[in-house]
Structure formats: structure tokens, C-alpha cells
C-alpha positions as CSV (number, residue, x, y, z in Angstrom):
1,M,-6.4,37.9,28.9
2,Q,-6.1,36.1,25.6
3,G,-7.9,32.9,25.6
4,I,-9.1,30.5,23.3
5,K,-12.5,28.9,21.7
6,I,-13.3,25.4,21.0
7,L,-13.9,25.7,17.3
8,G,-15.1,21.7,17.3
9,T,-15.3,18.5,18.5
10,G,-15.7,15.0,17.4
11,Q,-15.2,11.2,18.6
12,Y,-15.1,7.6,18.1
13,L,-15.9,5.2,19.7
14,P,-15.1,1.6,18.6
15,G,-17.8,-0.7,17.3
16,K,-17.6,-3.5,20.1
17,K,-19.1,-3.1,23.3
18,V,-18.8,-5.0,26.0
19,V,-21.5,-4.4,29.9
20,N,-20.8,-6.1,33.1
21,E,-22.8,-8.6,32.7
22,D,-19.8,-9.9,30.1
23,F,-17.2,-9.6,32.3
24,T,-18.6,-12.8,34.3
25,K,-18.0,-15.0,31.7
26,I,-14.0,-14.7,32.6
27,V,-13.1,-13.2,35.9
28,E,-15.5,-13.4,39.6
29,T,-17.5,-10.6,39.9
30,S,-20.8,-9.1,39.1
31,D,-23.1,-6.3,37.3
32,E,-23.8,-5.2,40.7
33,W,-20.5,-5.3,42.3
34,I,-19.0,-2.9,39.1
35,R,-21.3,-0.5,39.0
36,T,-21.6,0.3,43.0
37,R,-17.8,0.5,43.2
38,T,-17.1,2.3,40.0
39,G,-20.3,3.8,38.2
40,M,-19.9,2.1,35.5
41,S,-22.1,-0.2,33.4
42,E,-20.9,-0.6,29.5
43,R,-17.4,0.5,27.8
44,Y,-16.4,0.3,23.8
45,V,-13.4,-2.1,23.2
46,S,-12.0,-1.9,20.6
47,D,-12.3,-4.6,17.8
48,G,-9.1,-4.6,16.0
49,E,-9.0,-0.7,15.7
50,P,-5.2,1.0,16.4
51,T,-5.2,3.7,18.3
52,W,-4.1,5.9,15.2
53,Y,-7.4,5.0,13.4
54,M,-9.5,5.9,17.0
55,G,-7.7,9.6,16.9
56,L,-8.3,9.7,12.8
57,E,-11.7,9.3,13.0
58,A,-11.9,12.0,15.7
59,A,-9.7,14.3,14.4
60,K,-11.6,14.3,10.7
61,A,-15.2,15.0,13.0
62,A,-13.7,17.6,15.0
63,I,-11.9,19.1,11.8
64,K,-15.9,18.7,9.6
65,D,-17.3,20.3,12.3
66,A,-15.2,23.4,13.1
67,G,-15.7,24.1,9.6
68,I,-11.9,24.2,8.5
69,S,-9.6,22.4,6.3
70,P,-6.9,19.9,7.3
71,E,-4.6,22.3,5.2
72,D,-5.2,25.0,7.7
73,I,-4.0,23.1,11.0
74,G,-0.4,24.6,12.4
75,V,0.1,22.5,15.1
76,I,-1.1,18.8,16.0
77,I,-1.2,17.5,19.5
78,D,-1.5,14.0,20.6
79,S,-2.0,13.1,23.7
80,S,-1.9,8.5,24.7
81,V,-0.1,6.2,27.1
82,S,-1.2,3.5,24.3
83,P,0.0,4.0,21.3
84,D,1.0,1.4,18.2
85,Y,4.3,2.5,17.6
86,Y,7.6,3.7,20.1
87,T,8.8,5.8,16.9
88,P,6.5,7.3,14.5
89,S,4.3,9.2,16.8
90,M,0.5,9.4,16.4
91,A,0.7,12.6,15.6
92,C,2.8,12.2,12.7
93,V,0.8,9.1,11.4
94,I,-2.7,11.4,12.0
95,Q,-0.5,14.1,10.0
96,G,-0.3,12.4,7.1
97,K,-3.6,11.1,6.5
98,L,-5.2,14.0,7.4
99,G,-3.4,16.0,4.6
100,A,-2.5,18.1,7.5
101,V,0.6,19.7,5.9
102,N,1.2,22.7,7.4
103,A,0.8,21.1,10.8
104,M,4.0,20.6,12.9
105,T,3.3,17.3,14.8
106,I,3.7,16.5,19.3
107,D,2.7,13.7,20.9
108,I,2.4,13.9,24.7
109,N,1.8,11.4,27.5
110,C,0.6,12.8,30.7
111,A,-2.1,9.6,31.5
112,C,-6.0,10.5,32.1
113,A,-4.3,14.6,32.9
114,G,-3.4,14.4,29.1
115,C,-6.2,16.9,27.5
116,V,-5.9,19.3,30.1
117,Y,-2.3,19.5,29.1
118,G,-2.8,19.2,25.9
119,I,-4.9,22.3,25.3
120,D,-3.2,24.3,27.4
121,M,0.3,23.3,25.1
122,A,-1.9,24.1,21.8
123,K,-3.1,28.2,23.7
124,R,0.3,28.5,24.3
125,Y,1.4,28.0,20.7
126,L,-1.3,29.9,19.3
127,Q,-0.6,32.4,21.5
128,S,3.1,33.0,20.8
129,D,3.5,32.3,17.2
130,E,0.9,34.0,14.9
131,D,1.8,31.8,12.2
132,I,-0.2,29.6,14.0
133,K,-3.6,29.9,13.2
134,Y,-5.3,26.1,14.9
135,A,-4.8,24.0,16.9
136,L,-5.7,20.5,16.9
137,V,-6.0,18.2,20.1
138,I,-6.3,14.7,20.0
139,S,-7.0,11.7,22.6
140,N,-7.1,8.4,21.6
141,E,-7.0,5.6,24.1
142,N,-6.7,1.9,23.2
143,L,-6.3,1.1,27.3
144,T,-7.8,-2.5,26.1
145,K,-4.7,-3.8,25.0
146,I,-2.8,-3.1,28.2
147,T,-5.6,-4.5,30.2
148,D,-4.6,-7.7,32.4
149,Y,-8.5,-10.0,32.1
150,S,-7.5,-12.3,34.2
151,D,-7.1,-9.2,37.2
152,R,-10.9,-9.1,37.9
153,S,-9.6,-5.6,40.2
154,T,-9.1,-3.9,37.2
155,C,-9.9,-5.5,34.1
156,V,-13.1,-3.9,34.4
157,L,-12.5,-0.4,34.7
158,F,-10.8,0.3,31.0
159,G,-12.3,1.2,27.7
160,D,-11.1,2.6,24.5
161,G,-12.0,5.7,22.4
162,A,-11.2,8.8,21.2
163,A,-11.3,12.7,20.8
164,A,-10.2,15.5,19.3
165,M,-11.2,19.3,19.4
166,V,-10.2,22.4,17.3
167,I,-9.3,25.0,19.0
168,E,-8.2,29.4,18.0
169,R,-6.9,32.2,20.2
170,R,-9.8,34.2,21.4
171,D,-8.6,37.7,23.1
172,N,-10.0,39.0,25.8
173,A,-11.2,35.4,26.8
174,L,-11.2,34.2,30.6
175,Y,-8.7,31.8,30.6
176,S,-6.7,30.1,33.5
177,S,-5.5,27.0,33.8
178,Y,-2.7,25.1,36.9
179,L,-0.7,22.0,35.8
180,G,1.6,19.9,37.8
181,A,2.5,16.7,39.0
182,D,4.0,14.5,41.8
183,G,6.5,11.9,40.8
184,T,7.0,10.1,44.0
185,G,3.4,8.2,43.2
186,A,4.5,6.9,39.6
187,K,4.4,3.6,41.3
188,Y,1.4,3.9,42.5
189,L,0.0,3.5,38.3
190,F,1.9,2.2,35.5
191,A,2.5,0.1,32.5
192,R,5.9,-1.8,31.6
193,S,7.7,-1.3,28.2
194,I,10.1,-3.6,26.7
195,P,12.9,-4.2,29.4
196,P,16.4,-3.4,28.0
197,H,17.8,-5.9,25.8
198,N,20.9,-6.0,23.8
199,A,23.5,-8.3,21.7
200,F,26.1,-7.3,24.6
201,M,24.2,-6.8,27.5
202,T,25.6,-8.8,30.9
203,G,23.1,-7.4,33.4
204,N,25.7,-5.8,35.9
205,G,24.0,-2.1,34.5
206,K,20.5,-3.3,35.9
207,V,18.8,-0.4,38.2
208,D,16.4,-1.5,40.4
209,D,13.0,1.1,39.7
210,E,11.4,0.1,42.7
211,F,8.3,-0.2,41.0
212,P,6.2,-3.2,42.4
213,E,6.3,-6.9,40.3
214,S,4.2,-6.1,37.8
215,N,2.6,-8.5,34.8
216,S,4.3,-8.3,31.8
217,H,2.9,-4.7,30.2
218,Y,-0.4,-5.0,31.3
219,L,-1.4,-2.1,33.8
220,Y,-0.5,-2.3,37.3
221,Q,-2.6,-0.3,39.5
222,D,-2.9,0.6,43.9
223,G,-6.5,1.5,44.1
224,R,-5.7,2.9,47.0
225,E,-3.6,5.2,46.6
226,V,-4.5,6.4,43.3
227,Y,-8.1,7.2,45.2
228,K,-6.4,9.0,47.8
229,F,-4.2,11.0,44.9
230,A,-7.4,11.7,42.9
231,T,-9.3,12.7,45.6
232,R,-6.7,14.8,47.2
233,T,-5.9,17.1,43.2
234,L,-9.5,17.3,42.2
235,P,-10.5,20.2,44.3
236,R,-6.8,21.7,44.9
237,A,-6.0,21.8,41.2
238,L,-9.4,23.3,39.6
239,Q,-9.6,26.2,43.2
240,T,-5.7,26.9,42.1
241,A,-6.8,27.8,38.4
242,A,-9.4,29.3,39.9
243,E,-7.5,32.0,42.8
244,K,-5.1,32.4,39.8
245,I,-7.5,35.1,38.3
246,G,-9.8,35.8,41.2
247,F,-12.4,33.8,40.1
248,D,-15.6,32.2,42.5
249,I,-15.9,28.7,41.1
250,N,-19.4,28.6,42.0
251,E,-20.3,30.6,38.8
252,L,-18.7,27.7,36.4
253,D,-22.3,26.2,34.9
254,A,-20.3,23.0,33.7
255,I,-16.9,21.1,35.3
256,I,-16.1,17.8,33.2
257,P,-13.2,15.6,35.1
258,H,-11.7,12.7,34.4
259,Q,-14.2,9.9,34.6
260,A,-12.2,7.1,36.8
261,N,-14.6,6.4,39.4
262,A,-18.0,7.8,40.3
263,R,-16.9,7.8,43.7
264,I,-14.1,10.0,43.4
265,I,-16.4,12.7,41.6
266,E,-18.9,12.6,44.4
267,T,-16.0,13.4,46.8
268,A,-15.0,15.8,45.0
269,A,-18.6,18.0,44.1
270,K,-18.5,17.7,48.5
271,N,-15.1,18.8,49.4
272,L,-15.2,21.7,46.3
273,D,-19.3,22.4,48.0
274,I,-20.6,22.6,43.7
275,S,-23.2,20.5,43.6
276,L,-23.1,17.3,41.8
277,D,-25.7,18.5,38.9
278,K,-22.4,20.8,37.7
279,F,-20.2,17.9,37.1
280,V,-20.3,16.2,33.4
281,I,-20.2,12.6,33.9
282,N,-20.7,9.9,31.5
283,I,-18.6,7.0,33.4
284,H,-21.6,4.7,33.3
285,K,-21.3,4.1,29.4
286,H,-17.7,4.5,28.7
287,A,-15.8,3.6,32.2
288,N,-12.2,5.0,32.1
289,T,-10.7,6.0,28.7
290,S,-7.7,7.8,30.5
291,S,-6.5,10.7,28.3
292,A,-9.7,10.6,26.3
293,S,-12.4,10.7,28.4
294,I,-12.8,14.5,28.7
295,P,-12.7,15.3,25.5
296,I,-15.5,12.3,25.2
297,A,-17.6,13.9,27.8
298,L,-17.0,17.1,26.2
299,H,-18.1,16.4,23.0
300,E,-21.3,14.4,24.5
301,A,-22.8,17.3,26.4
302,I,-22.1,19.5,23.5
303,Q,-24.3,17.2,21.6
304,E,-26.8,17.0,24.3
305,G,-26.9,20.7,24.6
306,R,-25.6,20.8,28.1
307,I,-22.6,22.8,27.3
308,K,-23.6,26.0,24.8
309,P,-21.4,28.7,23.5
310,G,-21.1,31.7,26.9
311,D,-20.5,29.1,29.0
312,K,-18.1,29.1,31.6
313,I,-16.8,25.7,31.7
314,A,-13.7,23.8,33.8
315,F,-11.7,20.7,32.9
316,V,-10.2,18.7,35.2
317,G,-7.4,15.9,34.5
318,F,-5.6,13.6,37.0
319,G,-3.7,10.6,36.5
320,A,-1.3,8.1,36.0
321,G,2.9,10.2,36.6
322,L,0.9,11.1,39.1
323,T,-0.2,13.9,36.8
324,F,-3.0,16.5,37.6
325,G,-4.7,19.5,35.5
326,A,-7.2,22.3,35.4
327,I,-8.6,24.8,33.3
328,I,-11.7,27.2,33.3
329,M,-12.3,28.8,30.2
330,E,-15.6,30.2,28.2
331,F,-16.7,28.0,25.8
């Protein structure tokens, strides 16, 4: 089958690090409470860096690692739930600053499954258009700007950062994907944007979206429902991707899941009957960085020598929407 090869990866982390103890100064919590319930110890937060800048720096590093020129890139796919502008897109801004003059640009908002969606989209472009030799997938998140720091149940969960990868097509390579969504659960995890407003509005056209009342543009999360969705969906997505090609998931060398909560990953490993040792986990260092969490974990696993050429790996994402996705491939 036709698959893909990840030629290079890169990441960017803001210079500001926040540890659990720092939250005790602004809300009623403790390091033990955060660690035991989430597995998080520290996270990087923006100290003024915009979303596009973090993505740009990660992209530069990935392009350098791949040993190609920005002009060689045919498509840039940027995944983010925290862009800096309604328009232009993050991909357009980054394309201009990279000098990737031959690349078309696409932004996607698939929440924490965004990187998985982006990789699969890149694969399909590479497969269907011979003029596209390289794809650049970027996941850049500035979640702390939509985090309510008066809400102790959510403010400890999120961090900022970005990661990117350069991808090319590969013939006769292991590849399978399974992507999906359950829009009936959209109300369980969301952040509002600017509501309808114009000089002529009377309000007669107002429609109830049936979402819970939330605090301005900040993230709202029904933790119980999101946990139920994640622990059910993570194993199913991976198993379905494997079944599509008759692959035994026990042959995987590494599984890189979205880093939302250590308990979710532990439960998924148990439900899959796979050793937790096969899961790449770095949530203790970064907390939840939405779509950036999987590519950050991938980049660090490569740098640490945990993932090597020829390894059979899987990506599994799940998040707001509710979206989910899994990819099985050979690194």
C-alpha cells in the first residue's frame, strides 16, 4: 500500500514554565491533587509568543531536520484551536514567513485529534497529486489564552507549544487510518467566539445552541463526559485502524496518544491489553497542549531514541467536537 515517511520533526516550547505549586498562589489546589488526578507536574505557557510564531519556529526546525528547502513544500496544513486571527489562516502567515512560496495552505480545527487529521490529509494530498513532493503539518496551540484561571478544575490542565513534521510519500509501506466524530457531544468541550453582532440586529433571529452557559471565551469542559468518550474511543479507533489492514496491534513498537490525562491512557492500555510501556507519555512535562501534544511527544521520543526507523507506530487523538482519529504506520 502507499504510505508516508516522516522526514523531519521540530518543536517549539515557550520559555515560561509553570509547575503545579505555582497554581496554589491563584486557586485552591495542591501539587498532589493535580498529579494524582491528571499525571501533570509542569507545563510551558506563552510569555507573549503568538500561536503563529510557535508554529513557525517548530516548522523551521522540522524543515532543517528534513534537509529540504521551504520552496520544496507543496502543502502546509496547520492544526489549532487557538489561532491569532479569524483571518488570515495560521498556515498562510507561516507560509509567508517561511518563504514556502510553492505551498498551498490549509487550517483545520479538529481539536486534540488535529494532528492525526492533518497527517492523514497530508497523506491523501501526497497520494493524489504528484506535483506535491513534501507536506508540512504543523500543530500550534496557545491554550492558555482561552483558559479561565479562576476555575481550579480546568486551569491546571493546559499548556502551550507547537510541533511540526515534514512528510513525503512512501510506496509499499504500512499505513492505515480511522477518523471520525460524534457531534452530539460538541457541548461537552468548547470555547465560544464573538457572538453575532451588527448595527441592524434586533435579536429576533437568536437561536439557542443548547450548550451550557460558559464564562466568556474560556474553555468549558464536562470532565466526566469527556473522560467517558476518551476511554471508549481511544481503544476503538486504534483497533478499527488495525482491523482495516489485518494488523495485530501487539506488533506496535510505540503508541503515541493525545496527552489529556494519565488515567485515560492507563485505562486505554488496560482495555487494549497492551503494556503501558508501549505508550509514549510526556504529560508530566507539558500538560494538555491539544493538537500539539502528539507531535511534541513524537519529536521528543525520536530525540530520546525511543522511536527509530522501521518501528511500527500509532498515533491516537481524541478531543472537542467530539473528534477522534488513529493512524498506524511505519516510521
